[in-house]
N, C-alpha and C positions, 0 to 999 in steps of 0.2 A: 703445510700447504702454502703455495705461492699464489697470490691473487693476480688475475689479469688486470690490465689497465682499465680504469673506470670503476673498479670496485674498492670499497673501503672496508677495513676490518670492523666487525661489530659482533655483539653477542647474538643478534638476530641471524646474521649470516652463518655463524657457526651452528646455530640450531637448525637452520634450513638445510645445511650440508649434512648434518647428522641424520635428519629426517629422510633426506634423499638416499643415504646409505641404507636406512631401514627399509624404504620402499623397494629398492633394487635388490638388496642382499639379505634382508631379514633382520629381526630384532637382535638375534644373537651376535651379529657383527656390528652393532651400533658402536661407534668410537666413543671411548670414555672421555677423550679430550681431543680437541682440534687446535693446533697451533698454527698461526699465520706468521710466516717468516719472509724476509725479502729475497732469500735465495737458499739453495741447498748445496752442501759441499759436493763438488764434482771433480772428476779426473780431467786430464787434458782432452780425453775423447768424449767428455760431457756425460759420463756415466755417474749416477748418484752413488755416493759412497755410504750405503746404508749401514754397513758394519761399523764404521767409525761413528756414525750418529748413535747407534745402539750402545756401543761401548762407552762413549762419552756420557750419555744419559744415565747409564747404570753405574757411573763412577769408576769404571775400569780404564786402564791405559788403552787408548785407541790404536796404539802402535805407530808405525812410520806414516807420517802425513805428508811426506815429500812429494808424492804424486798428486796431491790435492791442489787444485788451482786457488781455492779460496778457503783455507782452513779457519779463518776468523769467524766464519759462519757457524762453526761448531760452538764457539763460545756464546754467540748471540742466541742460539737455540736453547742453551742452558739458562740464560738470563730471562728469556721469555716465559719459561716454565714456572 
């Protein structure tokens, strides 16, 4: 998750966000973990590269990252975990 200006990361904020998901979508879809990051890996057309995030997180080779504008964010996401 990327925070808007004016918000600071905290455990309370993460808890509030998880509760909001429960209210809107139900207990079964409560996130196990919420990560707050400065940015997400995106292509030049600003699409989020979810597959690369998933593969990197699972310890697999994310493949060709040449089309990603900011591949360094993938490493940051792993460090935050």
